[in-house]
C-alpha positions in Angstrom: -14.4 166.1 110.9 -14.1 164.2 107.7 -13.1 166.7 105.1 -11.1 170.0 105.2 -11.4 172.1 102.1 -8.3 174.3 101.5 -8.4 177.1 99.0 -5.4 179.5 98.4 -6.6 183.0 97.3 -5.4 186.3 96.1 -8.0 188.8 95.0 -10.6 186.2 94.2 -13.8 188.3 94.8 -15.0 187.5 91.3 -14.8 183.7 91.4 -14.7 182.7 95.1 -18.4 183.4 95.8 -19.4 180.9 93.1 -17.2 178.2 94.6 -18.3 178.9 98.2 -22.0 178.9 97.1 -21.5 175.5 95.4 -19.9 174.2 98.6 -22.7 175.6 100.8 -25.2 173.7 98.6 -23.4 170.3 99.1 -25.4 167.2 100.2 -22.3 166.2 102.3 -22.1 168.4 105.4 -19.1 167.1 107.4 -16.6 169.6 106.2 -14.8 172.8 107.0 -13.5 175.5 104.7 -10.1 177.1 105.1 -9.0 180.1 103.0 -5.3 180.7 102.8 -5.3 184.3 101.7 -2.2 186.1 100.4 -3.1 189.7 101.5 -6.0 190.3 99.1 -6.8 193.9 98.4 -10.3 193.2 97.3 -13.3 191.7 99.2 -12.0 188.1 99.1 -11.6 187.8 102.9 -14.9 189.4 103.7 -16.6 187.0 101.3 -14.9 184.0 102.8 -16.0 185.0 106.3 -19.6 185.5 105.1 -19.6 181.8 104.2 -18.1 180.8 107.6 -14.6 180.0 106.3 -11.5 180.0 108.5 -8.9 182.5 107.3 -5.1 181.7 107.5 -2.1 183.5 106.1 -1.4 182.5 102.5 1.4 183.2 100.0 2.2 181.5 96.8 -0.1 178.4 96.2 2.3 175.9 97.8 2.6 178.1 100.9 -1.1 178.7 101.1 -2.0 175.0 100.8 0.6 174.0 103.4 -0.6 176.7 105.9 -4.2 175.6 105.4 -3.3 172.0 105.8 -1.5 172.6 109.1 -4.8 173.8 110.8 -7.0 171.3 109.0 -9.1 169.0 111.3 -10.4 166.7 108.6 -9.2 163.1 107.9 -9.1 164.2 104.2 -7.9 167.4 102.7 -9.5 168.6 99.5 -7.4 171.2 97.8 -9.3 173.4 95.3 -8.6 176.6 93.4 -11.0 179.5 93.7 -12.2 179.4 90.1 -14.0 176.0 90.1 -17.6 175.1 90.8 -18.7 171.8 92.3 -21.9 169.9 91.5 -24.1 169.7 94.7 -23.2 166.0 95.3 -19.5 166.3 94.6 -18.3 166.0 98.2 -20.6 163.1 98.9 -19.6 161.2 95.8 -15.9 162.0 96.1 -15.7 161.1 99.8 -17.8 157.9 99.4 -15.7 156.7 96.4 -12.4 157.3 98.2 -13.7 155.3 101.2 -15.1 152.4 99.0 -11.9 152.2 97.0 -9.6 152.9 99.9 -8.0 155.8 98.0 -5.7 158.2 99.8 -4.8 160.3 96.7 -7.2 161.3 94.0 -8.4 163.8 91.4 -11.1 163.8 88.9 -12.4 165.0 85.5 -12.8 168.7 84.9 -15.1 170.5 82.4 -14.7 174.0 81.2 -17.0 176.9 82.2 -17.3 177.7 78.5 -19.4 176.8 75.5 -16.5 177.1 73.1 -15.6 173.9 71.2 -11.9 174.6 71.5 -12.2 174.8 75.3 -14.0 171.5 75.5 -11.5 169.8 73.3 -8.5 171.2 75.2 -10.0 170.2 78.5 -10.8 166.7 77.2 -7.2 166.5 76.1 -6.0 167.6 79.5 -8.1 165.0 81.2 -6.7 162.3 78.9 -3.2 163.5 79.5 -3.6 163.3 83.2 -5.2 159.9 83.1 -2.4 158.3 81.0 0.1 159.5 83.5 -1.5 158.1 86.6 0.4 154.8 86.3 3.7 156.4 85.3 6.6 157.3 87.4 5.5 161.0 87.2 1.7 161.1 87.7 0.0 164.5 87.3 -2.9 166.3 88.9 -3.7 170.0 88.8 -3.6 172.0 92.1 -7.2 173.0 91.3 -8.4 169.6 92.5 -6.2 167.4 94.7 -7.9 165.1 97.2 -5.5 163.5 99.8 -5.7 161.9 103.2 -4.1 164.1 105.9 -1.9 161.2 107.0 -0.4 160.9 103.5 -0.1 164.7 103.2 1.9 164.9 106.4 4.0 161.8 105.5 5.3 163.6 102.4 5.6 166.9 104.2 3.2 168.7 102.0 4.0 170.9 99.0 7.6 171.9 98.3 7.6 175.6 98.7 11.0 176.0 96.9 9.4 175.0 93.6 8.3 177.9 91.5 6.0 176.1 89.0 4.4 172.7 88.8 4.6 172.2 92.6 1.3 170.3 92.4 2.8 167.7 90.1 5.8 167.4 92.3 3.6 166.8 95.3 1.6 164.1 93.4 4.8 162.4 92.3 6.2 162.2 95.9 2.9 161.2 97.4 2.4 158.4 94.8 5.5 156.8 96.1 3.4 155.7 99.0 -0.2 155.5 97.6 -1.2 155.6 93.9 -3.0 158.5 92.3 -6.4 157.5 91.0 -9.1 159.3 89.0 -12.6 159.2 90.6 -15.3 157.6 88.4 -18.4 159.0 90.1 -18.0 162.8 89.9 -16.4 165.7 88.1 -16.3 169.5 88.5 -16.2 172.7 86.4 -13.1 174.8 85.9 -13.0 178.4 84.5 -11.1 179.1 81.3 -9.5 182.3 82.7 -5.9 180.9 82.3 -6.6 180.4 78.6 -8.2 183.8 78.2 -5.4 185.6 80.0 -2.5 184.2 78.0 -4.1 182.8 74.9 -4.8 179.1 74.2 -1.8 178.5 72.0 0.6 180.4 74.2 -0.5 178.7 77.4 -0.3 175.3 75.7 3.2 176.0 74.6 4.1 177.1 78.2 2.7 173.9 79.6 4.8 171.9 77.1 7.9 173.9 78.1 7.3 173.1 81.7 6.8 169.4 81.0 10.0 169.1 78.9 12.0 171.0 81.6 10.8 168.7 84.4 11.4 165.6 82.3 15.0 166.4 81.2 16.3 168.9 83.7 14.3 168.7 87.0 11.9 170.7 89.1 11.6 174.4 88.4 13.2 176.2 91.4 14.7 179.1 89.6 13.0 182.5 89.2 12.3 183.7 85.7 12.2 180.4 83.9 8.6 181.0 83.2 6.8 184.1 84.6 4.0 183.0 87.0 1.6 185.6 88.2 -0.5 184.2 91.1 -4.2 185.2 90.6 -3.4 188.0 88.1 -6.0 186.9 85.5 -7.1 190.1 83.9 -7.4 189.6 80.2 -4.4 190.8 78.2 -5.6 193.1 75.4 -3.3 191.7 72.8 -4.0 193.0 69.3 -2.3 191.7 66.2 0.0 194.4 64.7 -0.6 193.2 61.1 -2.5 190.6 59.1 0.4 188.3 59.0 0.3 187.8 62.8 -3.4 187.2 62.7 -3.1 184.6 60.0 -0.2 182.9 61.9 -2.2 182.6 65.1 -5.2 181.2 63.2 -3.0 178.6 61.5 -1.4 177.5 64.8 -4.8 177.2 66.5 -6.2 175.0 63.7 -3.1 172.8 63.9 -3.5 172.5 67.7 -7.2 171.5 67.3 -6.2 168.9 64.7 -3.4 167.5 66.9 -5.8 167.2 69.9 -8.5 165.5 67.7 -6.0 163.0 66.3 -4.5 162.3 69.7 -8.0 161.7 71.2 -8.9 159.3 68.4 -5.8 157.2 69.0 -6.4 157.2 72.8 -9.8 155.5 72.4 
C-alpha cells in the first residue's frame, strides 16, 4: 500500500460524497480510505462504507487524524478535510512528485468552490501566505491537505491533541524540523467556502489573524475559550444588520480587505 487517505468527520453527509466520488475516480489506485468519525448523527458513516472506507473512532480533528494514522498501511498518509474535491489525477501527480523530489512533507495550492471574486482573491492570498512561510521557522499548511510520509508522522508523534486550534500548523512546524515542507507544483485541489459563509469573510479573517498573533507572541493555543471552535458545525449563521450603520461598516471593512489583499499580491510578484 502506497497511500492512506485519512479524513476526520462529524456530520459530513453533505460534502463527504463529493470528496469520496472524486477519490473513487482517481487515476492512481494504490490507496485506502480511512474515515475517523466523531459519532456523526447523520448518514456520514453509511456513505463512507458505501465507498469502501474503513471507519475508526474520531474526535476533534487532531484525535481523528491520529487515530486514522495508527491503522494506516500506506507509506504516505494524505490528510484531507471532508469538504474538498480532488481532480482525477491528483493522487497520481502528488505521489509521483513527492517521489521524484524525495519529499516527505508537502501541501499544495487550493482553489475555492465558488465563483465570487472575493473568494478567489482571499484563497490566492492564503496560498501566497502559506508559500512565503514554507522556509520560515514556522511553516504553515492547512489540515485540509497535509501529505506526509508515515515514517515522518510517527517520528514527530503525530498531531498534538492538547492544542485547541492551529494543531495543523503546530504539526507542520515540528515535522519540518526533520524534513522541509514543500508546495507541490504539479497539482491543486478545490476547497469549499463554508468556513467563510458560516462566520463571514471579514470575521474569519480577523479570527485567523488573532490566532497567528497569539501563536507568534504567546505560544500554542491550549486553553479552552480563547477562540470558539465548532468542529463541523457549518450551518450558515443568519446574521442580519440591525441598522444601516452596521451594513455600511461591514461594506467598508470588506472593501478595505479586498484592497489590502490586492496590494499585498502585487508586491509579492
